[in-house]
C-alpha positions in Angstrom: -137.7 -53.2 127.2 -139.6 -50.5 125.3 -137.8 -47.3 124.5 -138.9 -44.0 123.1 -136.5 -42.6 120.6 -136.0 -39.3 118.7 -134.0 -39.8 115.5 -132.0 -37.1 113.8 -131.1 -38.3 110.2 -128.2 -37.0 108.1 -126.1 -36.1 111.1 -122.4 -35.7 110.9 -121.7 -38.8 113.0 -123.6 -41.7 114.6 -124.2 -41.3 118.4 -126.7 -42.2 121.1 -127.5 -39.8 123.9 -130.1 -39.5 126.7 -132.6 -36.6 126.6 -135.6 -36.0 128.8 -136.4 -39.6 129.6 -135.8 -40.9 126.0 -132.9 -41.5 123.7 -131.9 -39.1 121.0 -130.1 -41.0 118.2 -128.0 -39.1 115.5 -127.7 -41.1 112.3 -125.5 -40.4 109.2 -128.0 -42.2 106.9 -130.7 -40.4 105.1 -134.4 -41.3 105.8 -134.8 -43.0 102.4 -135.5 -46.6 101.5 -135.4 -47.6 105.2 -131.6 -46.8 105.4 -132.0 -44.8 108.6 -134.1 -47.4 110.3 -131.6 -50.1 109.4 -128.7 -48.1 110.8 -130.8 -47.3 113.9 -131.3 -51.0 114.7 -127.5 -51.7 114.1 -126.5 -48.8 116.4 -129.0 -49.7 119.2 -127.9 -53.3 119.1 -124.3 -52.2 119.5 -125.2 -49.7 122.2 -127.2 -52.2 124.3 -124.8 -55.1 123.4 -127.5 -57.3 121.9 -127.9 -58.9 118.5 -129.7 -57.0 115.8 -132.5 -59.5 115.7 -133.3 -58.6 119.3 -134.1 -55.0 118.3 -137.4 -54.3 116.6 -139.2 -51.2 115.5 -142.6 -51.1 117.1 -144.0 -47.8 115.9 -142.8 -44.8 113.8 -141.4 -46.4 110.7 -141.6 -43.1 108.8 -141.4 -40.7 111.7 -138.5 -39.1 113.7 -140.3 -40.2 116.9 -140.0 -44.0 117.2 -140.8 -46.7 119.7 -138.3 -49.6 119.8 -138.5 -52.9 121.6 -135.3 -54.6 122.8 -135.5 -58.2 123.9 -132.8 -59.2 126.4 
């Protein structure tokens, strides 16, 4: 499953919400040293109830707009 995601770093709390056909993910981590991407993978794995290794970042490593693949 391929998902378009909009990431909001440095948010007050972690949460996942649907918005206009994509997911909007609020992360408490800053976008430095890959910390936000790591937290994004952990949060999506928990949200979709899969293991972290089943979630991979396809595109947008340094962007707020990302494409993520979830293998079920």
